[in-house]
Backbone as a ProteinNet text record, in pm:
[ID]
protein_1_A
[PRIMARY]
MEKVRFGQYLINSGVVNEEDILNALNLQLQRNTPIGLVAVEHNMLTVKQVFNILNAQNNSQKMFGEIAVELGYLSLKEVHELTAIQKSKRPYLGVILMEMGKISKETLETMLDEFHGQN
[TERTIARY]
8792.8	8804.7	8937.6	9012.4	9142.9	9126.3	9201.5	9196.6	9275.6	9216	9280.3	9338.2	9463.6	9528.1	9486.5	9502.9	9455.4	9520.6	9650	9717.6	9659.2	9632.3	9571.2	9430.1	9359	9224.1	9226.7	9324.3	9336.2	9367.4	9453	9484.5	9360	9291.3	9170.5	9062	9059.3	8958.9	8999.6	9120.9	9167.4	9211.2	9229.8	9268.8	9416.6	9498.6	9642.5	9684.7	9808.4	9857	9961	10004.8	10100.8	10230.9	10277.8	10402.7	10389.1	10273.5	10249.8	10258.5	10196.1	10196.6	10337.6	10409.7	10547.3	10635.1	10621	10697.9	10660.8	10532	10486.6	10534.9	10529.9	10578.7	10728.9	10801.5	10945.2	10972	10898.2	10912.1	10875	10770.2	10727.9	10840.2	10902.3	11013.3	11131.2	11161.4	11272.5	11247.8	11123.6	11088.4	11067	11079.8	11060.2	11170.6	11132.8	11229.2	11294.1	11427.9	11494.1	11456.4	11439.7	11395.2	11495.2	11623.1	11723.3	11702	11669.4	11641.7	11516	11414.6	11291.9	11325	11409.4	11446.2	11521.7	11611.6	11686	11591.4	11503.2	11407.2	11318	11288.9	11201	11279.5	11408.3	11495.6	11493.1	11482.1	11482.9	11620.1	11700.1	11837.4	11925.2	12053.5	12150	12205.8	12272.1	12334.5	12439.8	12515.3	12617.7	12555.1	12441.5	12373.1	12325.6	12274.5	12229.4	12347	12460.9	12578.4	12625.2	12617.7	12652.5	12560.5	12433.2	12336.2	12364.6	12386.9	12414.1	12542.3	12643.9	12768.1	12743.1	12664.5	12631.2	12547.1	12466.5	12378.6	12458.4	12574.6	12659.2	12699.5	12712.1	12756.3	12640.8	12520.4	12404.2	12292.4	12202.3	12081.1	11963.8	11991	11884.5	11842.4	11720.5	11663.6	11719	11712.1	11760.6	11702.2	11571.2	11504.6	11549.2	11570.3	11616.6	11752.3	11841	11974	11966.7	11882.4	11866.3	11820.3	11730.7	11682.2	11795.1	11864.8	11975.9	12083.5	12110.5	12212.5	12161.2	12032	11973.9	11941	11942.2	11911.8	11761.9	11683.6	11538.6	11468.9	11346.3	11261.8	11183.9	11124.7	11042.8	10924.7	10870.3	10758.7	10802.7	10921.5	10972	10995.7	11044.4	11063.6	10929.1	10826.4	10692.3	10641.9	10668.3	10628.9	10699.7	10829.1	10906	10859.6	10830	10783.3	10645.6	10563	10432.7	10452.8	10545.9	10576.2	10632	10724.3	10785.3	10677.3	10586.6	10479.8	10389.8	10361.4	10273.2	10336.5	10469.6	10540	10550.9	10524.5	10537.7	10428.4	10464.7	10362	10267.3	10140.6	10040.8	10061.2	10029.4	10043	9963.9	9842.5	9758.7	9818.5	9878.6	9942.3	10060.6	10136.5	10249.5	10199.8	10092.5	10035.4	9988.7	9933.5	9894.4	10017.2	10122.1	10245.6	10305.8	10290.1	10341.3	10253	10135.6	10043.2	9963.5	9955.9	9886.1	9739.5	9704.4	9568.2	9539.1	9416.4	9378.6	9331.2	9326.2	9278.4	9133.9	9052.3	8912.4	8898.5	8975.8	8970.7	9019.5	9126.2	9178.2	9071.8	9006.4	8902.8	8789.1	8746.7	8639.6	8682.1	8802.7	8851.2	8869.6	8916.3	8930.4	8794.8	8695.4	8560.3	8507.1	8524	8477.9	8554.1	8685.2	8769.1	8729.7	8714.5	8677.2	8534.5	8449.5	8313.1	8306.1	8402.9	8405	8485	8574.2	8662.3	8628.5
9894.2	9812.5	9842.5	9739.6	9754.4	9785	9885.3	9922.6	9821.4	9771.7	9675.7	9753.4	9725.2	9788.2	9714.3	9781.6	9727.4	9593.2	9580.1	9453.3	9339.1	9364.4	9261.2	9230	9332.6	9313.6	9220.3	9240.7	9155.7	9011.1	8993.9	8859	8795.8	8869.5	8818.6	8781.7	8853.6	8828	8714.7	8664.1	8554.6	8596.8	8725.9	8776	8750.6	8769.1	8743.2	8672.5	8623.2	8559.9	8649.4	8607.4	8686.5	8709.6	8609.5	8623.4	8731.3	8735.3	8837.8	8977.8	8993.8	9124.7	9160.5	9066.1	9094.4	9133.9	9063.6	9098.9	9237.5	9268.3	9399.3	9510.5	9485.7	9585.1	9608	9502.4	9515	9600.1	9576	9657.6	9803.5	9823	9958.2	10031	9962.8	10020.3	10051.9	9963.4	9984.8	10105.4	10131	10241.7	10373.6	10371	10491.1	10592.6	10713.9	10819	10865.1	10863.3	10908.1	11052.8	11079.2	11211.1	11320.3	11287.3	11385	11428.3	11333.5	11365.7	11451.7	11418.3	11499	11642.4	11657.6	11790.4	11870.4	11803.9	11872.4	11911.5	11819.2	11847.3	11966.3	11986.8	12096.3	12216.5	12219.2	12331.4	12363.3	12259.6	12278.1	12246.1	12169.4	12139	12140.9	12165.9	12151.2	12009	11970.3	11838.5	11829	11936.3	11937.4	11915.4	11979.4	11961	11817.2	11759.1	11619.1	11528.6	11548.8	11466.7	11489.8	11613.7	11640.9	11563.1	11561	11488	11338.3	11286.7	11143.3	11103.1	11187.3	11158.5	11156	11250.7	11253	11131.4	11086.6	10972.2	10842.4	10835.2	10715.6	10685	10787.7	10770.8	10782.2	10766	10791.7	10692.8	10679.7	10600.5	10690.1	10818.1	10915	10913.1	10956.2	10964.6	11087.5	11083.6	11191.9	11326.5	11329.7	11455.1	11507.7	11418.8	11460.6	11530.6	11473.4	11531.3	11663.5	11670.1	11794.6	11908.3	11877.5	11978.1	12015.8	11915.8	11942.2	12029.5	12006.9	12085.2	12223.3	12246	12376	12392.9	12282.5	12289.2	12297.3	12232	12226.5	12248.6	12297.6	12304.8	12174.6	12149.5	12029.5	12032.7	12149.7	12163.9	12124.8	12166.4	12131.9	11981.4	11918.6	11772.8	11703.4	11751.5	11692.9	11712.7	11829.2	11854.5	11756.7	11739	11648.5	11504.2	11460.9	11322.5	11303	11407.3	11398.6	11389.4	11468	11462	11325	11276.7	11145.5	11036.7	11043.7	10942.9	10950	11071.8	11087.3	11032.2	11022.8	10971	10818.8	10758	10612.8	10543.8	10442.7	10371.7	10296.1	10294	10224.7	10073.9	10008.7	9864.4	9792.9	9836.6	9773.6	9783.6	9896.7	9915.4	9818.7	9804.2	9710.8	9568.1	9531.1	9397.1	9374.3	9478.3	9467.4	9446.9	9525.4	9512	9372.4	9314.6	9180	9072.1	9109.7	9013.8	8936	8988.1	8918.2	8959.4	9070.8	9121.6	9201.2	9190.8	9265.9	9405.6	9494.5	9630.7	9626.5	9543	9533	9482.2	9380	9326.5	9431	9502	9606.3	9712.4	9758.7	9861.3	9810.7	9687.6	9628.5	9620.3	9570.5	9554.2	9689.3	9789.2	9923.2	9979.6	9961.6	10008.9	9940.6	9807.9	9733.2	9776.2	9789.9	9827.9	9964.7	10061.2	10196.4	10201.4	10112.8	10106.1	10052.4	9969	9909.8	9992.1	10078.4	10156.4	10303.7
10755.8	10634.9	10566.1	10534.9	10471.4	10323.8	10277	10136.3	10053.9	9947.9	9858.7	9740.9	9711.1	9596.7	9469.1	9355.3	9228.8	9195.2	9218.5	9190.8	9271.1	9399.3	9484.3	9436.9	9392.8	9340.2	9218.2	9130.2	9012.4	9051.4	9152	9200.7	9260.8	9348.9	9414.5	9313.5	9201.1	9097.5	9004	9018.3	8934.5	8795.6	8774.6	8642.8	8616.8	8718.8	8711.6	8839.9	8841.6	8963.7	9032.2	9148.8	9226.6	9150.5	9080	9004.8	8897.1	8829.3	8727.6	8789.3	8904.7	8971.4	9015.6	9073.8	9116.7	8998.3	8887.6	8767.9	8716	8716.5	8670	8763.8	8894.5	8990.1	8974.2	8946.5	8922.9	8798.9	8692.5	8571.2	8598.8	8677.7	8712.6	8786.7	8879.1	8955.3	8864.2	8772	8678.4	8588.7	8557	8467.5	8541.4	8672	8751.8	8719.7	8689	8659.2	8789.2	8796.5	8919	8952.8	9081.7	9125	9086	9083.4	9041.1	8897.1	8810.7	8671.1	8659.8	8737.2	8738.1	8779.3	8881.4	8930.8	8825.4	8753	8646.7	8533.5	8494.1	8386.8	8419.4	8547.4	8589.9	8642.8	8611.4	8648.8	8797.6	8878	9023	9081.7	9007.9	9047.6	8923.3	8944.2	8836.4	8840.6	8733.2	8729.8	8840.4	8860.2	8965.2	9102.9	9129.1	9257.4	9274.1	9167.5	9173.7	9210.8	9147.5	9180	9323.4	9371.4	9511.6	9606.2	9573.9	9656.8	9651.1	9530	9514.6	9587.4	9581.9	9655.3	9805.3	9855.4	9998.2	10035.5	9943.6	9968.8	9981.8	9918.3	9928.3	10071.2	10152.8	10291.4	10390.2	10341.4	10425.8	10395.1	10490.3	10469.7	10429.4	10412.9	10386.2	10240.2	10219.9	10086.1	10013.6	9881.5	9797	9840.3	9859.8	9897.2	10031.9	10126.6	10259.4	10249.2	10171.2	10156.1	10080.7	9978.9	9903.3	9993.8	10086.9	10182.3	10278.1	10329.8	10423	10360.1	10231.5	10162.6	10119.5	10139.4	10104.8	9958	9883.6	9740.4	9712.8	9797.1	9778.9	9912.2	9903.5	10022.9	10032.4	10147.5	10164.4	10067.2	10045.6	9950.9	9809.3	9770.8	9637.8	9624.8	9730.5	9728.8	9708.7	9777.3	9760.8	9618	9560	9421.2	9327.2	9350.8	9265.1	9277.5	9398	9413.8	9348.6	9351.8	9283.8	9132.3	9079.1	8935.3	8901	8983.8	8962.4	8958.9	9054.4	9061.7	8938.7	8890.2	8774	8646.8	8643.1	8525.7	8527	8641.7	8656.3	8575	8496.5	8419.2	8512.2	8475.2	8555.5	8549.7	8660	8671	8561.3	8537.5	8435.1	8295.6	8265.3	8134.6	8120.4	8226.5	8222.7	8203.8	8273.8	8257.3	8113.7	8050.9	7910	7822.3	7846.8	7769.5	7785.1	7902.5	7929.6	7866.4	7815.4	7756.7	7860.1	7982.1	8090.4	8102	8037.4	8047.3	7919.7	7869.9	7750.5	7791	7695	7721.7	7771.6	7711.1	7750.2	7893.5	7927.6	8063.5	8163.2	8126.9	8215	8240.5	8135.8	8151.8	8239.6	8219.6	8300.8	8447.4	8469.4	8607.6	8676.7	8603.8	8662.2	8701.4	8614.6	8646.5	8771.9	8779	8896.3	9021.4	9009.4	9122.3	9177.4	9087.9	9132.4	9185.1	9135.2	9186.2	9329.4	9365.4	9499.5	9599.8	9551.3	9639.9	9636.3
[MASK]
+++++++++++++++++++++++++++++++++++++++++++++++++++++++++++++++++++++++++++++++++++++++++++++++++++++++++++++++++++++++

């Protein structure tokens, strides 16, 4: 059985349309805290190290964390910790939809309850 994500669930339920979800996902992406900033905030990298990684990334297809590990700035475990922190800071899709005026708080709570009850 294929797992349905919350945005798709909202579309399937007729609460929002595909365009609403795409717009909300775009806003979510725009509000995502860069991993380098997360690393500096948690004293795992210096600003100079972040710039070294970003400069190396300009000439590469590799992800920030991959380069940080290659340069010896972070371990793979630390990269995983940072990505988990980064993900936890990302605003929830439902909250963004509420901010956009596409869904009320009450509807969001109802849909979340139904969604979690089915998954």
